[in-house]
Backbone as a chain_set.jsonl record, in Angstrom:
{"seq": "XXXXXXXXXXXXXXXXXXXXXXXXXXXXXXXXXXXXXXXXXXXXXXXXXXXXXXXXXXXXXXXXXXXXXXXXXXXXXXXXXXXXXXXXXXXXXXXXXXXXXXXXXXXXXXXXXXXXXXXXXXXXXXXXXXXXXXXXXXXXXXXXXXXXXXXXXXXXXXXXXXXXXXXXXXXXXXXXXXXXXXXXXXXXXXXXXXXXXXXXXXXXXXXXXXXXXXXXXXXX", "coords": {"N": [[0.846, -1.188, 0.0], [0.725, 2.115, -0.972], [1.708, 5.131, 0.533], [1.84, 8.611, 1.604], [4.111, 8.564, 3.042], [5.745, 6.729, 1.941], [8.363, 6.971, 1.15], [9.795, 6.891, 3.524], [9.309, 4.301, 4.399], [10.492, 2.84, 2.299], [13.181, 3.669, 2.529], [13.784, 2.745, 5.112], [13.519, -0.013, 4.738], [15.605, -0.452, 2.861], [17.865, 0.388, 4.294], [17.857, -1.489, 6.339], [18.21, -3.879, 4.893], [20.747, -3.406, 3.867], [22.182, -3.297, 6.241], [21.883, -5.942, 7.133], [23.437, -7.19, 5.251], [25.985, -6.528, 5.937], [28.25, -8.024, 6.507], [29.024, -8.965, 4.114], [30.027, -6.957, 2.432], [31.819, -4.02, 3.143], [30.87, -1.763, 1.967], [28.14, -1.864, 2.123], [27.433, -0.915, 4.639], [28.152, 1.747, 4.364], [26.348, 2.475, 2.412], [23.921, 2.219, 3.79], [24.268, 4.226, 5.728], [24.461, 6.511, 4.106], [21.909, 6.477, 2.98], [20.43, 6.982, 5.292], [21.372, 9.556, 5.917], [20.45, 11.062, 3.661], [17.684, 10.556, 3.82], [16.833, 11.478, 6.371], [17.445, 14.127, 6.006], [15.612, 14.824, 4.001], [13.255, 14.328, 5.406], [13.379, 16.236, 7.407], [12.546, 18.461, 6.067], [9.939, 17.961, 5.558], [7.063, 19.211, 6.065], [4.481, 18.289, 6.416], [4.773, 15.96, 7.857], [5.452, 16.828, 10.458], [3.172, 18.238, 11.065], [1.37, 16.137, 11.146], [2.344, 14.841, 13.395], [1.594, 16.62, 15.369], [-1.147, 16.215, 15.226], [-1.313, 13.545, 16.099], [-0.414, 13.891, 18.704], [-2.515, 15.371, 19.789], [-4.544, 13.496, 19.517], [-3.691, 11.625, 21.349], [-4.01, 13.015, 23.776], [-6.786, 13.37, 23.82], [-7.697, 10.82, 24.051], [-6.841, 9.652, 26.409], [-7.506, 7.757, 28.447], [-8.071, 5.398, 27.022], [-5.627, 5.037, 25.75], [-3.988, 4.59, 27.977], [-5.037, 2.15, 28.823], [-4.054, 0.439, 26.902], [-1.269, 0.566, 27.193], [-0.627, 0.354, 29.875], [1.377, -0.573, 32.681], [2.003, -3.664, 34.207], [2.092, -4.101, 37.626], [1.757, -6.035, 39.464], [2.526, -8.779, 41.681], [1.875, -11.272, 40.765], [1.676, -12.068, 37.404], [-0.524, -10.248, 35.306], [-2.437, -11.448, 32.974], [-4.318, -10.339, 31.316], [-3.563, -7.653, 31.083], [-1.031, -7.948, 29.931], [-1.758, -9.222, 27.56], [-3.211, -7.224, 26.291], [-1.343, -5.313, 25.344], [0.228, -6.984, 23.794], [-1.612, -7.859, 21.859], [-2.123, -5.419, 20.697], [0.388, -4.823, 19.543], [0.467, -6.827, 17.641], [-1.534, -5.937, 15.917], [-0.3, -3.608, 15.08], [1.838, -4.664, 13.653], [0.466, -5.581, 11.406], [-0.313, -3.168, 10.254], [2.187, -2.095, 9.509], [3.229, -4.046, 7.762], [1.274, -3.959, 5.783], [1.873, -1.521, 4.739], [4.072, -1.985, 3.242], [6.468, -2.534, 4.432], [9.345, -4.508, 5.083], [9.05, -7.823, 6.33], [10.909, -8.935, 8.184], [12.137, -6.656, 9.143], [9.967, -5.409, 10.34], [9.499, -7.219, 12.439], [11.824, -6.788, 13.922], [11.521, -4.095, 14.704], [9.129, -4.207, 16.181], [9.905, -5.956, 18.206], [11.826, -4.373, 19.476], [10.183, -2.271, 20.29], [8.621, -3.577, 22.177], [10.462, -3.93, 24.184], [10.729, -1.359, 25.008], [8.516, -0.566, 26.449], [7.968, 0.826, 28.893], [9.039, 3.322, 28.334], [7.512, 4.004, 26.111], [5.047, 4.268, 27.313], [5.444, 6.582, 28.825], [6.091, 8.407, 26.909], [5.842, 11.543, 25.438], [4.265, 12.798, 22.758], [5.645, 15.097, 20.707], [5.801, 17.655, 18.458], [7.835, 19.631, 18.066], [9.97, 18.662, 19.551], [10.371, 16.312, 18.147], [11.152, 17.37, 15.715], [13.625, 18.403, 16.42], [14.932, 16.02, 17.052], [14.972, 14.709, 14.569], [16.614, 16.429, 13.135], [18.957, 16.023, 14.586], [19.402, 13.312, 14.05], [19.884, 13.451, 11.3], [22.343, 14.832, 11.266], [23.941, 12.981, 12.651], [23.764, 10.644, 11.01], [24.876, 11.594, 8.627], [27.451, 12.18, 9.48], [28.361, 9.659, 10.224], [28.284, 8.459, 7.704], [30.269, 9.968, 6.455], [32.478, 9.176, 7.966], [32.666, 6.523, 7.168], [33.207, 6.837, 4.475], [35.78, 7.671, 4.677], [36.942, 5.363, 5.283], [37.09, 4.296, 7.896], [37.097, 2.239, 10.898], [35.024, -0.217, 10.188], [33.669, -2.213, 11.638], [33.163, -1.077, 14.061], [31.066, 0.55, 13.627], [28.787, -0.814, 13.109], [26.811, -1.105, 15.129], [25.884, 1.518, 15.261], [24.678, 1.855, 12.748], [22.614, 0.034, 13.01], [21.106, 1.304, 15.016], [20.411, 3.666, 13.666], [18.806, 2.585, 11.686], [16.686, 1.563, 13.216], [15.709, 4.022, 14.133], [14.928, 5.247, 11.716], [12.901, 3.49, 10.979], [11.203, 4.022, 13.113], [10.428, 6.651, 12.535], [8.97, 6.142, 10.222], [6.877, 4.641, 11.309], [5.585, 6.565, 12.893], [4.681, 8.375, 10.881], [3.066, 6.682, 9.25], [1.007, 5.935, 10.955], [-0.464, 8.171, 11.132], [-1.897, 8.311, 8.89], [-4.346, 7.216, 6.419], [-3.948, 4.507, 6.28], [-4.128, 3.154, 8.721], [-6.828, 2.975, 9.252], [-7.721, 1.081, 7.457], [-6.836, -1.244, 8.569], [-8.119, -1.389, 10.911], [-7.251, -0.177, 13.248], [-7.648, 1.66, 16.212], [-8.361, 5.137, 17.118], [-7.066, 5.746, 19.516], [-5.229, 3.701, 19.423], [-3.678, 4.462, 17.208], [-2.485, 6.711, 18.309], [-0.935, 5.543, 20.318], [0.791, 4.104, 18.699], [2.126, 6.238, 17.549], [3.543, 7.101, 19.778], [5.174, 4.881, 20.16], [6.692, 4.971, 17.804], [8.01, 7.426, 18.226], [9.53, 6.815, 20.49], [11.237, 4.888, 19.383], [12.616, 6.451, 17.551], [14.141, 7.884, 19.307], [16.1, 6.032, 19.985], [18.033, 6.191, 17.982], [19.13, 8.688, 18.484], [20.845, 8.326, 20.556], [23.329, 7.72, 19.684], [26.802, 8.155, 19.749], [29.011, 9.647, 17.821], [32.188, 8.769, 16.887], [35.556, 9.749, 16.026], [37.563, 7.695, 14.566], [40.083, 7.962, 13.59], [41.503, 9.871, 15.033], [41.096, 8.965, 17.526], [39.238, 10.007, 19.243]], "CA": [[0.0, 0.0, 0.0], [1.545, 3.308, -1.086], [1.23, 6.286, 1.282], [2.726, 9.769, 1.458], [5.364, 8.27, 3.736], [6.375, 5.593, 1.295], [9.819, 7.156, 1.085], [10.351, 6.447, 4.796], [9.25, 2.832, 4.392], [11.501, 2.358, 1.355], [14.511, 3.906, 3.1], [13.958, 1.832, 6.244], [13.771, -1.338, 4.16], [16.931, -0.503, 2.24], [18.865, 0.473, 5.355], [17.879, -2.773, 7.045], [18.818, -4.87, 4.012], [22.184, -3.111, 3.817], [22.733, -3.699, 7.537], [21.948, -7.405, 7.164], [24.492, -7.614, 4.33], [27.202, -5.823, 6.337], [29.409, -8.924, 6.503], [29.358, -9.266, 2.715], [30.878, -5.876, 1.923], [31.759, -2.818, 3.972], [30.12, -0.747, 1.231], [26.733, -1.911, 2.519], [27.266, -0.014, 5.771], [28.198, 3.113, 3.825], [25.081, 2.681, 1.71], [22.896, 2.438, 4.801], [24.497, 5.538, 6.335], [24.099, 7.519, 3.109], [20.448, 6.491, 2.922], [19.967, 7.678, 6.482], [21.7, 10.978, 5.756], [19.539, 11.646, 2.677], [16.288, 10.428, 4.252], [16.571, 12.394, 7.478], [17.469, 15.481, 5.438], [14.314, 15.018, 3.35], [12.217, 14.347, 6.428], [13.461, 17.51, 8.125], [11.851, 19.461, 5.255], [8.58, 17.471, 5.318], [6.216, 19.888, 7.048], [3.286, 17.471, 6.672], [5.138, 15.002, 8.897], [5.367, 17.461, 11.773], [1.749, 18.523, 11.275], [0.752, 14.866, 11.543], [2.745, 14.576, 14.772], [0.702, 17.448, 16.198], [-2.436, 15.536, 15.251], [-1.178, 12.369, 16.961], [-0.322, 14.379, 20.083], [-3.863, 15.728, 20.198], [-5.281, 12.237, 19.642], [-3.299, 10.999, 22.619], [-4.635, 13.755, 24.869], [-8.233, 13.164, 23.808], [-8.002, 9.4, 24.291], [-5.886, 9.274, 27.446], [-7.897, 6.536, 29.157], [-7.9, 4.259, 26.107], [-4.179, 4.856, 25.572], [-3.475, 3.978, 29.202], [-5.472, 0.753, 28.85], [-3.2, -0.328, 25.995], [0.155, 0.56, 27.553], [-0.372, 0.348, 31.311], [2.382, -1.554, 33.087], [1.558, -4.54, 35.282], [2.976, -4.048, 38.789], [1.359, -7.087, 40.397], [3.502, -9.855, 41.862], [1.442, -12.328, 39.842], [1.405, -11.42, 36.11], [-1.903, -10.066, 34.878], [-2.406, -11.813, 31.555], [-5.174, -9.419, 30.555], [-2.745, -6.48, 30.791], [0.002, -8.356, 28.981], [-2.384, -9.518, 26.273], [-3.665, -5.985, 25.655], [-0.244, -4.729, 24.584], [0.621, -7.962, 22.777], [-2.608, -7.778, 20.78], [-1.911, -4.156, 20.005], [1.583, -4.951, 18.708], [0.093, -7.658, 16.484], [-2.246, -5.047, 14.99], [0.709, -2.701, 14.521], [2.548, -5.437, 12.626], [-0.348, -5.606, 10.184], [-0.211, -1.827, 9.656], [3.509, -1.92, 8.895], [3.346, -4.954, 6.613], [0.386, -3.435, 4.74], [2.51, -0.337, 4.154], [5.169, -2.421, 2.389], [7.688, -2.729, 5.195], [9.822, -5.889, 5.098], [8.591, -8.541, 7.523], [11.961, -9.085, 9.194], [12.312, -5.337, 9.76], [8.814, -5.234, 11.228], [9.739, -8.016, 13.642], [12.872, -6.121, 14.692], [10.953, -2.885, 15.293], [8.146, -4.588, 17.205], [10.673, -6.489, 19.324], [12.411, -3.24, 20.179], [9.078, -1.55, 20.933], [8.228, -4.362, 23.34], [11.449, -3.669, 25.232], [10.638, 0.05, 25.39], [7.147, -0.335, 26.881], [7.908, 1.876, 29.907], [9.297, 4.589, 27.649], [6.332, 4.273, 25.282], [3.989, 4.713, 28.225], [5.726, 7.946, 29.273], [6.458, 9.247, 25.77], [4.959, 12.644, 25.071], [4.448, 13.089, 21.333], [5.878, 16.533, 20.64], [6.335, 17.95, 17.12], [9.089, 20.389, 18.098], [11.003, 17.733, 20.006], [10.633, 15.407, 17.036], [11.911, 18.132, 14.729], [15.003, 18.452, 16.913], [15.49, 14.67, 16.938], [15.233, 14.43, 13.149], [17.815, 17.183, 12.796], [20.089, 15.343, 15.209], [19.623, 12.08, 13.291], [20.518, 13.815, 10.033], [23.754, 15.129, 11.52], [24.611, 11.733, 13.025], [23.864, 9.763, 9.841], [25.82, 12.172, 7.662], [28.803, 12.047, 10.026], [28.713, 8.242, 10.087], [28.564, 8.244, 6.281], [31.57, 10.569, 6.182], [33.491, 8.311, 8.573], [32.795, 5.327, 6.338], [33.88, 7.237, 3.237], [37.207, 7.755, 4.979], [37.343, 3.976, 5.537], [37.414, 4.026, 9.286], [36.856, 0.853, 11.311], [33.613, -0.485, 9.902], [33.026, -3.064, 12.641], [32.759, -0.237, 15.181], [29.914, 1.352, 13.217], [27.629, -1.69, 12.917], [25.767, -0.759, 16.096], [25.318, 2.816, 14.895], [23.773, 1.637, 11.614], [21.424, -0.63, 13.567], [20.311, 2.327, 15.7], [19.848, 4.561, 12.653], [17.729, 1.844, 11.029], [15.578, 1.589, 14.172], [15.159, 5.38, 14.143], [14.219, 5.456, 10.449], [11.654, 2.736, 11.103], [10.346, 4.757, 14.042], [9.841, 7.773, 11.788], [7.951, 5.568, 9.335], [5.727, 4.268, 12.146], [4.879, 7.807, 13.237], [3.981, 8.874, 9.705], [2.039, 5.751, 8.777], [-0.13, 5.894, 11.864], [-1.246, 9.397, 10.97], [-2.512, 8.246, 7.566], [-5.547, 6.375, 6.291], [-3.615, 3.087, 6.296], [-4.544, 2.539, 9.98], [-8.263, 2.698, 9.196], [-7.951, -0.146, 6.692], [-6.469, -2.369, 9.423], [-9.022, -1.376, 12.054], [-6.606, 0.37, 14.432], [-8.446, 2.751, 16.763], [-7.693, 6.425, 17.276], [-6.134, 5.579, 20.634], [-4.152, 2.835, 18.939], [-2.796, 5.275, 16.365], [-1.706, 7.558, 19.214], [0.079, 4.678, 20.939], [1.783, 3.836, 17.657], [2.952, 7.437, 17.456], [4.461, 7.075, 20.922], [6.158, 3.836, 19.869], [7.604, 5.506, 16.801], [8.816, 8.464, 18.845], [10.507, 6.146, 21.347], [12.225, 4.256, 18.512], [13.452, 7.534, 17.021], [15.087, 8.212, 20.367], [17.212, 5.072, 19.98], [19.067, 6.702, 17.094], [19.766, 9.896, 19.013], [21.818, 7.954, 21.594], [24.619, 7.451, 19.038], [27.91, 9.089, 19.913], [29.877, 9.389, 16.674], [33.605, 8.969, 17.199], [36.497, 9.813, 14.903], [38.514, 6.636, 14.899], [41.426, 8.324, 13.148], [42.227, 10.592, 16.068], [40.88, 8.286, 18.81], [38.296, 10.735, 20.099]], "C": [[0.886, 1.245, 0.0], [0.913, 4.443, -0.283], [2.197, 7.438, 1.055], [4.047, 9.574, 2.174], [6.044, 7.023, 3.189], [7.885, 5.725, 1.237], [10.498, 6.732, 2.387], [10.364, 4.928, 4.895], [10.353, 2.276, 3.509], [12.906, 2.519, 1.924], [14.79, 2.967, 4.261], [14.258, 0.423, 5.752], [15.187, -1.45, 3.623], [18.044, -0.425, 3.277], [18.99, -0.85, 6.088], [18.529, -3.855, 6.193], [20.328, -4.666, 3.935], [22.857, -3.529, 5.118], [22.889, -5.213, 7.603], [23.077, -7.934, 6.293], [25.858, -7.037, 4.712], [28.443, -6.711, 6.293], [29.865, -9.238, 5.086], [30.31, -8.225, 2.15], [30.698, -4.654, 2.81], [30.951, -1.723, 3.296], [28.651, -0.738, 1.622], [26.467, -1.008, 3.719], [27.257, 1.433, 5.3], [26.894, 3.445, 3.122], [23.963, 2.979, 2.703], [23.037, 3.825, 5.43], [24.114, 6.656, 5.372], [22.587, 7.63, 2.956], [19.876, 7.244, 4.111], [20.189, 9.171, 6.381], [20.699, 11.658, 4.821], [18.09, 11.65, 3.177], [15.958, 11.378, 5.384], [16.629, 13.85, 7.012], [16.129, 15.788, 4.766], [13.2, 15.155, 4.379], [12.202, 15.673, 7.176], [12.723, 18.623, 7.396], [10.378, 19.105, 5.013], [7.635, 18.054, 6.373], [4.948, 19.099, 7.372], [3.544, 16.474, 7.791], [4.96, 15.613, 10.279], [3.94, 17.911, 12.089], [1.018, 17.272, 11.736], [1.129, 14.494, 12.973], [1.883, 15.396, 15.731], [-0.665, 16.8, 16.329], [-2.392, 14.323, 16.171], [-1.105, 12.789, 18.433], [-1.706, 14.736, 20.621], [-4.726, 14.484, 20.387], [-4.95, 11.549, 20.956], [-3.974, 11.69, 23.801], [-6.124, 13.441, 24.969], [-8.632, 11.735, 24.164], [-7.11, 8.83, 25.38], [-6.235, 7.957, 28.13], [-7.688, 5.3, 28.291], [-6.421, 3.964, 25.865], [-3.587, 4.141, 26.78], [-3.848, 2.504, 29.29], [-4.584, -0.134, 27.977], [-1.794, -0.493, 26.556], [0.419, 0.483, 29.054], [0.535, -0.815, 31.683], [1.871, -2.349, 34.268], [2.558, -4.493, 36.436], [2.626, -5.117, 39.82], [2.442, -8.15, 40.503], [3.18, -11.02, 40.939], [1.073, -11.66, 38.516], [-0.084, -11.372, 35.784], [-1.95, -10.297, 33.377], [-3.265, -10.888, 30.716], [-4.391, -8.181, 30.148], [-1.698, -6.824, 29.746], [-0.587, -8.574, 27.594], [-2.827, -8.26, 25.552], [-2.545, -5.395, 24.802], [0.228, -5.678, 23.496], [-0.331, -7.918, 21.588], [-2.444, -6.488, 19.987], [-0.7, -4.248, 19.072], [1.31, -5.828, 17.488], [-0.659, -6.831, 15.445], [-1.266, -4.091, 14.316], [1.529, -3.402, 13.441], [1.78, -5.416, 11.313], [-0.307, -4.254, 9.471], [1.097, -1.688, 8.889], [3.691, -2.809, 7.668], [2.48, -4.469, 5.458], [1.002, -2.237, 4.042], [3.665, -0.701, 3.231], [6.479, -2.623, 3.113], [8.058, -4.206, 5.227], [9.47, -6.564, 6.42], [9.668, -8.654, 8.586], [12.275, -7.755, 9.867], [11.172, -5.062, 10.727], [9.034, -5.987, 12.535], [10.788, -7.348, 14.531], [12.316, -4.891, 15.402], [9.975, -3.203, 16.417], [8.851, -5.161, 18.426], [11.295, -5.383, 20.153], [11.334, -2.45, 20.916], [8.637, -2.254, 22.211], [9.177, -4.125, 24.509], [11.343, -2.249, 25.781], [9.267, 0.416, 25.961], [7.049, 0.781, 27.925], [8.118, 3.25, 29.28], [8.113, 4.985, 26.777], [5.215, 4.83, 26.149], [4.178, 6.169, 28.625], [5.949, 8.919, 28.122], [5.398, 10.308, 25.487], [5.24, 13.009, 23.608], [4.511, 14.606, 21.172], [6.503, 16.882, 19.295], [7.656, 18.7, 17.132], [10.246, 19.52, 18.583], [11.37, 16.767, 18.896], [11.445, 16.116, 15.954], [13.394, 18.189, 15.13], [15.678, 17.088, 16.773], [15.839, 14.333, 15.487], [16.484, 15.186, 12.693], [19.066, 16.536, 13.363], [20.429, 14.054, 14.452], [20.292, 12.367, 11.948], [22.01, 14.067, 10.228], [24.536, 13.863, 11.848], [24.833, 10.859, 11.796], [24.883, 10.286, 8.842], [27.25, 12.06, 8.165], [29.266, 10.596, 9.953], [29.072, 7.929, 8.64], [29.938, 8.8, 5.916], [32.691, 9.713, 6.757], [33.738, 7.076, 7.722], [33.468, 5.647, 5.006], [35.392, 7.323, 3.442], [37.764, 6.405, 5.434], [37.848, 3.77, 6.958], [36.912, 2.635, 9.656], [35.372, 0.506, 11.228], [32.93, -1.275, 11.014], [32.55, -2.253, 13.839], [31.485, 0.541, 14.885], [28.662, 0.492, 13.029], [26.483, -1.306, 13.847], [25.104, 0.569, 15.788], [24.326, 2.679, 13.743], [22.489, 0.966, 12.083], [20.516, 0.415, 14.232], [19.676, 3.299, 14.705], [18.689, 3.894, 11.915], [16.487, 1.809, 11.917], [14.908, 2.962, 14.154], [14.389, 5.68, 12.864], [12.882, 4.721, 10.466], [10.682, 3.416, 12.042], [9.669, 5.937, 13.375], [8.725, 7.279, 10.865], [6.696, 5.205, 10.121], [4.913, 5.501, 12.51], [4.051, 8.29, 12.052], [2.822, 7.99, 9.286], [0.804, 5.768, 9.662], [-0.919, 7.195, 11.893], [-1.968, 9.416, 9.63], [-3.709, 7.305, 7.57], [-5.231, 4.891, 6.346], [-4.106, 2.418, 7.58], [-6.022, 2.178, 9.954], [-8.55, 1.398, 8.458], [-7.633, -1.382, 7.516], [-7.389, -2.453, 10.634], [-8.387, -0.877, 13.336], [-7.406, 1.584, 14.901], [-7.648, 4.046, 16.809], [-6.674, 6.367, 18.406], [-4.945, 4.723, 20.21], [-3.162, 3.584, 18.075], [-1.922, 6.174, 17.228], [-0.612, 6.761, 19.906], [1.184, 4.361, 19.932], [2.7, 5.034, 17.471], [3.965, 7.5, 18.582], [5.541, 6.027, 20.725], [7.19, 4.362, 18.877], [8.539, 6.542, 17.388], [9.893, 7.86, 19.739], [11.608, 5.487, 20.521], [13.16, 5.287, 17.89], [14.525, 7.899, 18.041], [16.276, 7.276, 20.439], [18.366, 5.602, 19.136], [19.81, 7.892, 17.662], [20.749, 9.586, 20.128], [23.206, 7.698, 21.012], [25.607, 8.565, 19.357], [28.91, 8.768, 18.814], [31.311, 9.744, 17.038], [34.41, 9.104, 15.918], [37.61, 8.831, 15.239], [39.907, 6.888, 14.336], [42.199, 8.985, 14.282], [41.972, 10.037, 17.47], [39.903, 8.976, 19.724], [36.989, 9.986, 20.223]], "O": [[1.717, 1.406, 0.894], [-0.286, 4.693, -0.403], [3.232, 7.28, 0.407], [4.998, 10.322, 1.948], [6.813, 6.357, 3.882], [8.607, 4.729, 1.27], [11.638, 6.269, 2.37], [11.314, 4.339, 5.411], [11.068, 1.356, 3.904], [13.729, 1.61, 1.815], [15.899, 2.447, 4.39], [15.141, -0.254, 6.28], [15.887, -2.425, 3.896], [19.061, -1.107, 3.146], [20.093, -1.284, 6.421], [19.309, -4.66, 6.7], [21.095, -5.629, 3.936], [23.971, -4.053, 5.105], [23.91, -5.713, 8.073], [23.619, -9.006, 6.562], [26.785, -7.054, 3.902], [29.552, -6.226, 6.07], [30.977, -9.726, 4.885], [31.28, -8.562, 1.472], [29.581, -4.296, 3.181], [30.405, -0.848, 3.969], [27.979, 0.282, 1.473], [25.401, -0.4, 3.814], [26.461, 2.245, 5.772], [26.393, 4.564, 3.224], [23.155, 3.882, 2.486], [22.042, 4.517, 5.639], [23.505, 7.644, 5.783], [22.045, 8.727, 2.821], [18.953, 8.045, 3.964], [19.309, 9.963, 6.715], [20.16, 12.714, 5.153], [17.362, 12.623, 2.982], [14.908, 12.021, 5.363], [15.939, 14.707, 7.564], [15.578, 16.875, 4.936], [12.311, 15.995, 4.238], [11.138, 16.175, 7.537], [12.319, 19.611, 8.009], [9.656, 19.849, 4.349], [7.435, 17.466, 7.436], [4.401, 19.219, 8.469], [2.65, 16.174, 8.582], [4.384, 14.988, 11.169], [3.547, 17.957, 13.255], [0.152, 17.335, 12.608], [0.326, 13.896, 13.689], [1.49, 14.905, 16.79], [-1.274, 16.825, 17.398], [-3.326, 14.093, 16.939], [-1.667, 12.122, 19.301], [-2.027, 14.439, 21.771], [-5.542, 14.422, 21.306], [-5.821, 10.962, 21.598], [-4.453, 11.027, 24.72], [-6.659, 13.267, 26.064], [-9.778, 11.479, 24.535], [-6.673, 7.682, 25.303], [-5.355, 7.13, 28.368], [-7.189, 4.279, 28.764], [-6.01, 2.806, 25.785], [-2.791, 3.212, 26.639], [-3.061, 1.694, 29.779], [-4.387, -1.312, 28.275], [-1.189, -1.556, 26.419], [1.575, 0.54, 29.472], [0.474, -1.891, 31.087], [1.359, -1.775, 35.229], [3.734, -4.807, 36.253], [3.15, -5.098, 40.934], [3.181, -8.398, 39.55], [4.075, -11.672, 40.4], [0.23, -10.763, 38.506], [-0.804, -12.353, 35.971], [-1.544, -9.434, 32.599], [-2.98, -10.67, 29.538], [-4.519, -7.701, 29.021], [-1.5, -6.077, 28.788], [-0.006, -8.172, 26.587], [-2.823, -8.225, 24.322], [-2.78, -5.016, 23.654], [0.589, -5.244, 22.402], [0.107, -7.937, 20.438], [-2.604, -6.468, 18.767], [-0.766, -3.796, 17.929], [1.868, -5.589, 16.416], [-0.453, -6.997, 14.242], [-1.389, -3.801, 13.126], [1.874, -2.793, 12.428], [2.365, -5.255, 10.242], [-0.27, -4.194, 8.242], [1.11, -1.218, 7.751], [4.241, -2.376, 6.656], [2.882, -4.551, 4.297], [0.692, -1.963, 2.882], [4.185, 0.156, 2.516], [7.505, -2.86, 2.476], [7.187, -5.062, 5.381], [9.575, -5.962, 7.489], [9.381, -8.489, 9.771], [12.64, -7.731, 11.042], [11.395, -4.536, 11.817], [8.783, -5.45, 13.614], [10.654, -7.344, 15.754], [12.608, -4.67, 16.577], [9.984, -2.56, 17.467], [8.449, -4.89, 19.557], [11.294, -5.441, 21.383], [11.551, -2.009, 22.045], [8.319, -1.605, 23.207], [8.765, -4.118, 25.669], [11.81, -1.968, 26.884], [8.895, 1.589, 25.958], [6.136, 1.605, 27.851], [7.457, 4.22, 29.65], [7.75, 6.16, 26.71], [4.518, 5.763, 25.749], [3.205, 6.913, 28.753], [5.992, 10.131, 28.338], [4.217, 10.003, 25.319], [6.331, 13.473, 23.275], [3.546, 15.31, 21.466], [7.622, 16.453, 19.011], [8.518, 18.436, 16.293], [11.366, 19.631, 18.085], [12.542, 16.435, 18.718], [12.331, 15.514, 15.348], [14.286, 18.045, 14.294], [16.854, 17.007, 16.418], [16.883, 13.74, 15.216], [17.309, 14.646, 11.956], [20.108, 16.502, 12.71], [21.601, 13.744, 14.239], [21.163, 11.616, 11.511], [22.837, 13.58, 9.457], [25.661, 13.686, 11.381], [25.944, 10.385, 11.558], [25.661, 9.517, 8.277], [28.17, 11.866, 7.371], [30.43, 10.329, 9.654], [30.043, 7.221, 8.375], [30.684, 8.178, 5.159], [33.731, 9.539, 6.122], [34.876, 6.632, 7.571], [34.211, 4.826, 4.469], [36.177, 7.087, 2.523], [38.898, 6.31, 5.904], [38.889, 3.155, 7.187], [36.36, 1.931, 8.811], [34.577, 0.888, 12.088], [31.757, -1.046, 11.31], [31.644, -2.676, 14.556], [30.89, 1.128, 15.789], [27.578, 1.034, 12.811], [25.334, -1.194, 13.42], [23.907, 0.74, 16.021], [23.265, 3.304, 13.751], [21.402, 1.293, 11.606], [19.301, 0.406, 14.031], [18.529, 3.709, 14.885], [17.71, 4.551, 11.561], [15.37, 2.0, 11.437], [13.68, 3.055, 14.159], [13.322, 6.293, 12.909], [11.863, 5.253, 10.026], [9.473, 3.398, 11.809], [8.489, 6.203, 13.608], [7.677, 7.913, 10.742], [5.58, 5.435, 9.655], [3.684, 5.478, 12.441], [2.863, 8.579, 12.195], [1.729, 8.478, 9.0], [-0.318, 5.63, 9.174], [-1.923, 7.305, 12.596], [-2.582, 10.42, 9.269], [-4.035, 6.685, 8.582], [-6.15, 4.078, 6.45], [-4.466, 1.242, 7.554], [-6.431, 1.189, 10.563], [-9.504, 0.691, 8.785], [-8.113, -2.47, 7.196], [-7.43, -3.48, 11.311], [-8.922, -1.123, 14.417], [-7.795, 2.431, 14.096], [-6.44, 4.063, 16.576], [-5.559, 6.873, 18.276], [-3.805, 4.988, 20.59], [-1.953, 3.379, 18.182], [-0.748, 6.38, 16.92], [0.509, 7.244, 20.064], [2.366, 4.352, 20.276], [3.903, 4.878, 17.262], [5.109, 7.903, 18.375], [6.698, 6.253, 21.08], [8.396, 4.22, 19.078], [9.732, 6.544, 17.086], [11.031, 8.329, 19.751], [12.776, 5.518, 20.906], [14.353, 5.031, 17.722], [15.668, 8.186, 17.684], [17.348, 7.669, 20.901], [19.531, 5.483, 19.517], [20.988, 8.092, 17.364], [21.428, 10.493, 20.609], [24.159, 7.483, 21.761], [25.294, 9.751, 19.25], [29.581, 7.737, 18.863], [31.607, 10.868, 17.443], [33.998, 8.632, 14.858], [38.473, 9.096, 16.076], [40.821, 6.102, 14.584], [43.383, 8.713, 14.484], [42.517, 10.524, 18.46], [39.748, 8.571, 20.876], [36.075, 10.448, 20.905]]}, "num_chains": 1, "name": "protein.A"}
C-alpha cells in the first residue's frame, strides 16, 4: 500500500537490508548511512510530517484513558495476563499496519521487538512535534557524520551498532507517519491505537539519538 510516507518505508527497508548484508561488503554499511543521511534530510523538510505529529499528540490527549489501557504496566507480583495480552494484541495489529505499508517482515519483527522492550518509555512518551523536529535534525547530523566516517574507511566493525540504531530510528519515523494516515483505518486500528503507535515511533526515534559518533582516526 503506497502512502505519502512511502519514502520512509523504502529507506527503512533498504537500510535494514544493507545492515543485514554488512558482513558481505563494507560498502553496505556506507550505503545504509548515506540512505539515512539523505532520508533524514528530506524528512526535516517534510512539514506534513510534523503537522501529523501534532495531530497524533492531540489524539493521545483526547483518548488518554484508552491509551493507558493499551500501555499500562503490570505491577502485580502475579502477572496479569489481561494487561500483557492488551499490549501484545496491540503490537500484532501494529505489525499488520507496517506490513500493509510495504515494510519488510523481518524489519517489522525487529521494530516490534524493540518496541516491546521500550514499553515503559512508550507509556511515558509525550508526542511533541518540536522535540521530534530536533530529533530528526540530530539524526541527520549523526547519519551524515557516520557516512563521512565510512567514506574515509574508518573501522567499519565499530559502526555496525550505529547503523542498527539509525535503522531503528528510520523505522520509528515511518511508524509515526504511517499511523497518521488512512492506512490505519484499513487495518481497524483505533484512534487511541494510532496515538500509541505514534508514541512507539517516537521512542524508537530516540534510539538513534543515543549514538555518539567517534572519529577513529584521532581516537576521540
